C-alpha positions as CSV (number, residue, x, y, z in Angstrom):
1,M,30.5,-77.4,-12.8
2,V,29.9,-75.8,-16.2
3,E,26.9,-78.1,-16.7
4,K,24.9,-76.1,-14.2
5,T,24.7,-73.3,-16.7
6,M,22.5,-75.3,-19.1
7,N,19.3,-74.5,-17.2
8,I,19.7,-70.8,-16.6
9,G,16.8,-69.8,-18.9
10,I,18.6,-67.6,-21.4
11,D,16.2,-65.7,-23.6
12,S,17.6,-64.6,-27.0
13,G,15.5,-61.4,-26.6
14,E,17.4,-60.2,-23.5
15,K,19.5,-57.1,-23.4
16,N,22.9,-56.4,-24.9
17,L,25.6,-55.1,-22.5
18,V,28.0,-52.3,-23.4
19,V,30.8,-51.8,-20.9
20,V,32.9,-48.6,-20.8
21,Q,35.9,-49.0,-18.4
22,L,37.3,-45.7,-17.1
23,S,40.8,-46.8,-16.7
24,G,43.1,-45.2,-14.1
25,G,40.7,-44.3,-11.3
26,N,38.0,-41.7,-12.2
27,D,37.7,-38.8,-9.6
28,Y,34.3,-39.5,-8.0
29,L,34.0,-36.0,-6.3
30,N,34.7,-34.1,-9.5
31,T,32.2,-36.2,-11.4
32,I,29.4,-36.2,-8.9
33,V,30.1,-32.9,-7.3
34,P,28.9,-32.2,-3.7
35,Y,28.7,-28.5,-4.6
36,Q,26.7,-27.5,-1.5
37,D,29.1,-29.1,1.0
38,G,31.7,-26.6,2.4
39,L,34.0,-29.5,3.3
40,Y,34.4,-30.3,-0.4
41,Y,35.9,-26.8,-0.9
42,D,37.9,-27.0,2.3
43,F,39.5,-30.3,1.3
44,R,40.0,-29.2,-2.3
45,P,41.2,-25.6,-2.4
46,N,42.7,-26.2,-5.9
47,M,40.6,-28.9,-7.5
48,A,37.0,-28.0,-6.4
49,L,34.4,-27.2,-9.1
50,K,31.8,-24.5,-8.8
51,G,29.8,-22.0,-10.8
52,D,29.8,-22.7,-14.5
53,D,32.0,-25.8,-13.9
54,V,29.0,-27.8,-12.7
55,I,25.6,-28.9,-13.9
56,V,23.2,-28.9,-10.9
57,L,21.1,-32.0,-10.5
58,D,19.5,-31.3,-7.1
59,D,20.0,-29.3,-3.9
60,N,23.1,-31.4,-3.0
61,I,25.0,-32.6,-6.0
62,A,25.9,-31.6,-9.5
63,L,27.6,-33.1,-12.5
64,N,30.9,-32.0,-14.0
65,S,30.0,-29.4,-16.7
66,H,31.8,-31.6,-19.3
67,M,29.1,-34.3,-19.0
68,G,26.4,-32.7,-21.0
69,I,24.8,-35.8,-22.5
70,F,24.7,-37.4,-19.1
71,E,22.6,-34.6,-17.7
72,K,20.1,-35.2,-20.6
73,L,20.0,-39.0,-20.0
74,Y,19.5,-38.4,-16.3
75,K,16.6,-35.9,-16.9
76,K,15.0,-38.4,-19.2
77,G,15.1,-41.1,-16.6
78,H,17.6,-43.2,-18.6
79,M,20.6,-43.1,-16.2
80,A,21.1,-44.6,-12.8
81,V,23.9,-43.0,-10.8
82,L,25.5,-45.4,-8.3
83,M,27.1,-43.2,-5.7
84,G,29.7,-44.6,-3.4
85,I,30.2,-47.9,-5.3
86,G,33.1,-50.1,-4.2
87,Y,34.0,-53.2,-2.2
88,P,35.2,-54.2,1.3
89,E,38.9,-53.6,2.2
90,P,39.7,-51.3,-0.8
91,N,42.9,-51.6,-2.6
92,R,44.6,-48.6,-4.1
93,S,46.7,-50.5,-6.6
94,H,45.4,-50.0,-10.2
95,F,46.2,-53.6,-11.1
96,R,44.8,-55.3,-8.0
97,S,41.7,-53.2,-7.9
98,M,40.9,-53.7,-11.5
99,D,41.4,-57.5,-11.0
100,I,38.8,-57.3,-8.2
101,W,36.3,-55.6,-10.5
102,H,37.1,-58.0,-13.4
103,T,36.8,-61.2,-11.5
104,A,34.2,-60.2,-8.9
105,E,36.5,-61.6,-6.2
106,P,37.6,-59.0,-3.7
107,F,39.3,-61.4,-1.3
108,A,40.9,-64.0,-3.6
109,S,43.0,-64.1,-6.8
110,S,41.1,-65.5,-9.8
111,S,41.7,-65.8,-13.5
112,E,38.0,-66.1,-14.3
113,G,36.4,-62.9,-15.5
114,W,32.8,-62.2,-14.6
115,L,31.9,-61.4,-18.2
116,G,33.8,-64.4,-19.6
117,K,31.7,-66.5,-17.4
118,T,28.6,-64.6,-18.5
119,S,29.5,-65.3,-22.1
120,K,29.7,-69.0,-21.2
121,A,26.3,-68.9,-19.7
122,I,24.8,-67.2,-22.7
123,D,26.5,-69.5,-25.2
124,P,27.3,-72.7,-23.2
125,E,28.5,-74.7,-26.3
126,G,30.6,-71.9,-27.7
127,K,28.8,-71.8,-31.0
128,N,29.3,-68.1,-31.6
129,P,32.9,-66.9,-31.5
130,I,31.7,-63.3,-31.1
131,T,29.3,-63.6,-28.2
132,A,31.7,-61.1,-26.6
133,V,33.8,-58.6,-28.4
134,N,36.5,-56.3,-27.0
135,F,37.2,-53.0,-28.7
136,G,40.8,-52.1,-27.9
137,R,44.2,-53.7,-27.3
138,G,44.6,-56.9,-25.4
139,L,42.0,-59.0,-23.6
140,P,40.5,-57.5,-20.3
141,R,40.5,-60.1,-17.6
142,A,36.8,-59.5,-17.2
143,L,36.3,-61.4,-20.5
144,A,38.6,-64.4,-19.7
145,Y,37.1,-67.8,-19.0
146,P,38.2,-71.3,-20.1
147,G,36.3,-72.5,-23.2
148,V,35.3,-68.9,-24.2
149,S,36.6,-67.3,-27.3
150,V,36.7,-63.5,-27.4
151,A,37.4,-61.3,-30.5
152,S,39.5,-58.3,-29.7
153,V,39.2,-55.5,-32.3
154,G,41.1,-52.3,-33.0
155,A,39.3,-50.9,-36.0
156,L,36.7,-52.9,-37.8
157,E,37.6,-51.6,-41.2
158,S,41.0,-53.2,-40.9
159,Y,40.1,-56.1,-38.7
160,G,41.3,-59.6,-39.7
161,L,44.7,-61.3,-39.9
162,Y,47.2,-60.5,-42.6
163,T,44.7,-58.6,-44.7
164,G,47.5,-56.7,-46.3
165,L,49.1,-59.7,-48.0
166,S,49.0,-59.5,-51.7
167,G,48.3,-63.2,-52.4
168,S,45.3,-65.0,-51.0
169,N,47.3,-68.2,-50.9
170,D,50.0,-66.6,-48.8
171,R,47.4,-65.4,-46.4
172,E,45.8,-68.8,-46.0
173,I,49.2,-70.4,-45.3
174,L,49.9,-67.9,-42.6
175,L,46.4,-68.3,-41.1
176,D,47.0,-72.0,-41.0
177,T,50.3,-71.5,-39.2
178,V,48.6,-69.3,-36.6
179,S,45.9,-71.8,-36.2
180,R,48.5,-74.5,-35.5
181,I,50.3,-72.2,-33.0
182,Y,47.0,-72.0,-31.0
183,Q,46.7,-75.8,-30.6
184,P,46.6,-76.7,-26.9
185,Y,49.7,-78.4,-25.5
186,S,48.2,-78.9,-22.0
187,E,44.5,-79.4,-21.5
188,D,44.7,-78.6,-17.8
189,S,46.7,-75.4,-18.4
190,F,44.4,-72.4,-18.1
191,V,47.0,-70.1,-19.6
192,S,47.3,-72.2,-22.8
193,L,43.6,-72.6,-23.0
194,R,43.1,-68.9,-22.7
195,L,45.6,-68.3,-25.5
196,L,43.9,-71.0,-27.5
197,E,40.4,-69.7,-27.2
198,T,41.4,-66.1,-27.7
199,G,43.4,-67.1,-30.8
200,R,40.5,-69.1,-32.1
201,G,38.1,-66.3,-31.4
202,M,40.4,-64.0,-33.4
203,L,40.5,-66.4,-36.3
204,D,36.8,-67.4,-36.3
205,G,35.5,-63.9,-35.5
206,A,37.5,-62.1,-38.2
207,D,35.4,-63.2,-41.1
208,L,32.1,-62.5,-39.2
209,L,33.1,-59.1,-37.9
210,K,34.5,-57.8,-41.2
211,Q,30.9,-57.8,-42.5
212,A,29.8,-55.1,-40.1
213,P,31.3,-51.9,-41.7
214,D,29.8,-52.8,-45.1
215,Q,26.3,-53.5,-43.7
216,Y,26.3,-50.5,-41.2
217,K,24.3,-47.5,-42.4
218,S,24.2,-44.4,-40.2
219,N,24.1,-40.6,-40.5
220,I,26.0,-40.2,-37.2
221,E,29.5,-38.7,-37.6
222,Y,31.7,-40.0,-34.8
223,P,34.8,-37.8,-34.5
224,E,37.9,-39.5,-35.9
225,D,40.2,-38.0,-33.3
226,N,38.2,-39.3,-30.4
227,P,39.3,-42.9,-29.5
228,I,36.3,-43.8,-27.3
229,A,34.0,-42.5,-30.0
230,Q,35.6,-44.7,-32.6
231,S,35.3,-47.7,-30.2
232,L,31.6,-47.0,-29.7
233,K,31.1,-46.6,-33.4
234,G,32.5,-50.1,-33.7
235,V,30.0,-51.3,-31.1
236,A,27.2,-49.7,-33.1
237,Q,28.5,-51.3,-36.3
238,V,28.5,-54.8,-34.9
239,M,25.2,-54.2,-33.1
240,S,23.5,-53.2,-36.4
241,T,24.4,-56.5,-38.1
242,D,22.7,-58.9,-35.6
243,L,25.6,-61.3,-35.4
244,G,24.6,-62.5,-32.0
245,T,27.1,-60.4,-30.0
246,R,25.7,-59.7,-26.5
247,I,28.7,-58.3,-24.6
248,F,30.7,-55.3,-25.9
249,Y,33.8,-54.1,-24.0
250,T,35.6,-50.7,-24.3
251,Q,38.1,-48.7,-22.4
252,H,38.7,-44.9,-22.0
253,G,41.4,-43.1,-20.1
254,S,43.8,-42.7,-18.4
255,F,41.9,-41.1,-15.5
256,D,45.0,-41.3,-13.3
257,T,44.9,-37.6,-12.6
258,H,47.8,-37.0,-10.1
259,T,48.7,-33.9,-12.0
260,K,46.9,-31.4,-14.2
261,E,43.6,-32.9,-13.2
262,L,41.3,-29.9,-14.1
263,L,42.5,-30.0,-17.7
264,N,42.8,-33.7,-18.2
265,H,39.7,-34.8,-16.4
266,S,37.6,-32.2,-18.4
267,L,39.1,-33.5,-21.7
268,L,38.3,-37.1,-20.9
269,W,34.7,-36.3,-20.0
270,D,34.3,-34.1,-23.1
271,Q,35.5,-37.1,-25.2
272,L,33.2,-39.5,-23.5
273,S,30.2,-37.2,-23.5
274,I,30.5,-36.6,-27.3
275,A,31.1,-40.3,-27.9
276,M,28.1,-41.3,-25.8
277,E,25.8,-38.8,-27.4
278,N,26.8,-40.1,-30.9
279,F,26.3,-43.7,-29.7
280,V,23.0,-43.2,-28.0
281,D,21.6,-41.3,-31.1
282,D,22.9,-44.1,-33.3
283,I,21.4,-47.0,-31.5
284,Q,18.2,-45.1,-31.0
285,S,17.9,-44.6,-34.7
286,M,18.4,-48.3,-35.3
287,G,15.8,-49.2,-32.6
288,R,18.3,-50.8,-30.3
289,F,18.3,-48.4,-27.3
290,N,15.7,-50.5,-25.5
291,D,17.7,-53.7,-26.2
292,T,20.9,-52.2,-24.7
293,I,22.3,-51.2,-21.3
294,I,25.5,-49.3,-20.9
295,W,27.7,-49.9,-17.8
296,I,30.4,-47.3,-17.0
297,F,32.8,-47.9,-14.1
298,S,36.3,-47.2,-12.8
299,E,38.5,-49.2,-10.5
300,F,38.4,-46.7,-7.7
301,G,37.8,-43.0,-6.9
302,R,40.4,-40.4,-5.8
303,R,41.4,-39.1,-2.4
304,I,39.1,-36.5,-0.8
305,E,41.9,-34.0,-0.4
306,D,43.7,-32.6,-3.5
307,N,47.4,-32.7,-3.8
308,G,47.7,-29.2,-5.3
309,D,47.6,-30.1,-9.0
310,G,45.5,-33.3,-8.9
311,T,44.2,-36.1,-6.7
312,D,45.7,-39.4,-5.6
313,H,44.3,-43.0,-5.5
314,G,41.2,-43.4,-3.3
315,S,38.5,-45.9,-2.8
316,G,34.7,-45.3,-3.1
317,G,33.6,-44.2,-6.6
318,V,30.7,-43.7,-8.9
319,A,29.3,-45.9,-11.7
320,F,26.5,-45.4,-14.2
321,L,23.9,-47.7,-15.8
322,I,22.2,-46.3,-18.9
323,G,19.4,-47.5,-21.1
324,D,15.8,-47.0,-22.0
325,S,14.9,-49.9,-19.7
326,V,16.9,-48.5,-16.8
327,K,15.1,-46.9,-13.9
328,G,17.0,-43.7,-13.7
329,G,17.9,-41.8,-10.5
330,L,20.4,-41.5,-7.7
331,Y,21.3,-44.6,-5.8
332,G,23.5,-45.0,-2.7
333,E,24.1,-41.8,-0.7
334,Y,25.6,-38.4,-1.2
335,P,29.3,-38.3,-0.6
336,K,30.0,-37.9,3.2
337,L,33.2,-35.9,3.7
338,S,33.5,-35.3,7.4
339,K,36.6,-36.8,9.1
340,S,34.4,-39.2,11.0
341,D,32.8,-40.5,7.8
342,Q,36.1,-41.0,5.9
343,L,38.0,-44.2,5.4
344,D,41.6,-43.2,5.7
345,G,41.0,-40.0,3.7
346,D,38.7,-41.7,1.2
347,V,35.0,-41.8,0.6
348,K,33.5,-45.0,2.1
349,Y,31.8,-47.4,-0.2
350,V,28.0,-47.9,0.3
351,I,27.1,-50.0,-2.7
352,D,28.8,-53.3,-3.3
353,Y,29.8,-53.6,-6.9
354,R,28.7,-57.2,-6.9
355,D,25.1,-56.0,-6.2
356,A,25.4,-54.0,-9.4
357,Y,26.7,-57.0,-11.3
358,A,23.9,-59.2,-9.9
359,T,21.4,-56.6,-11.1
360,I,22.8,-56.5,-14.6
361,L,22.9,-60.3,-14.8
362,D,19.6,-61.3,-13.2
363,D,17.4,-58.3,-14.2
364,F,18.8,-57.4,-17.7
365,L,20.8,-60.2,-19.2
366,G,18.8,-63.1,-18.0
367,V,21.8,-64.9,-16.5
368,D,22.0,-66.6,-13.2
369,S,24.1,-64.2,-11.1
370,E,24.7,-66.7,-8.3
371,W,26.5,-69.0,-10.7
372,V,28.6,-66.2,-12.3
373,L,29.5,-64.5,-9.0
374,N,29.8,-67.6,-6.9
375,N,27.4,-66.2,-4.3
376,K,24.0,-64.5,-4.0
377,F,23.9,-60.7,-4.1
378,K,20.9,-58.4,-3.9
379,S,19.3,-56.7,-6.8
380,L,19.3,-52.9,-6.9
381,N,16.0,-52.9,-8.7
382,L,17.1,-50.8,-11.7
383,N,15.0,-52.4,-14.4
384,K,11.8,-50.5,-15.0
385,S,9.9,-53.7,-16.0
386,T,10.7,-55.5,-12.7
387,I,9.5,-52.7,-10.4
């Protein structure tokens, strides 16, 4: 029952969560490169990275050379690398696997997103229509939950409904029409409730969020031709205004690199590395880096063997947790590539993604993970202050 969330002990001083979804299936082995393992080069005669294409972290693994800021964050102890993250009985479908990550339900279908439920825990009475904000098109299932409104933003400077109408009276008439459209026709229909709450979030959040660009002051120049950089700029703008937003969601990709992987994968990490450097510098300058954790994940990794010009859908992957309060380092285990260690040609998972979620919820956001995840999962002990 929802009433159980009332005693979860939310502290308004807890962390903000910024999520970056790497859509399409990021190649684990060309992100965290087992550059000393001969099997990596045997299985990937065309796609393997070496020499100047890698940034060495230790005697076993390296980062892709297009991840410059991530090396800096790692060396400063601000980045935890979760190697071999995944879930039991992996699914190689983009849609099903992403649903599994979004709902924290690997064995059942669910319409309840883990972050939508988290938003409900943070704001049980729904007083703030922008407790969670998505930067991008549509509404990720991770943010969906009955009774929770979510604002979904393209560009903050143009955010709001019908802002181009010449007459304010015309705009108010159309806004009233949209408001009526979003009236519920069936209280027990989750689909109608989801549309209702999303629509209300769009209506209620527009006037709040449009303040952010005017109040935001920064010397950081995010590149205009970099979509993920512009999304993270929007996150920084909202974060700077103290509007009570705790969950920020963004997407980057596509990482579905079946062909031309070396070119496309490098470009995607170049974009994200530049964007992340801008964003971290920005929130550090506003004194919010200690208040913020950044979660970067993808729905699955890629196959161990390349296909000649790319890699196909796999299972075990890599995720990152970044922040001043994060205990940096390598977690999980180095990729094991021998045939006996493979799972049908894939890297086996060794970290359950729900353990990572439980860590984020319990140790950083101050939310009862057992209520959100419908089960108890172990903490990975990634918070410096709890160790």
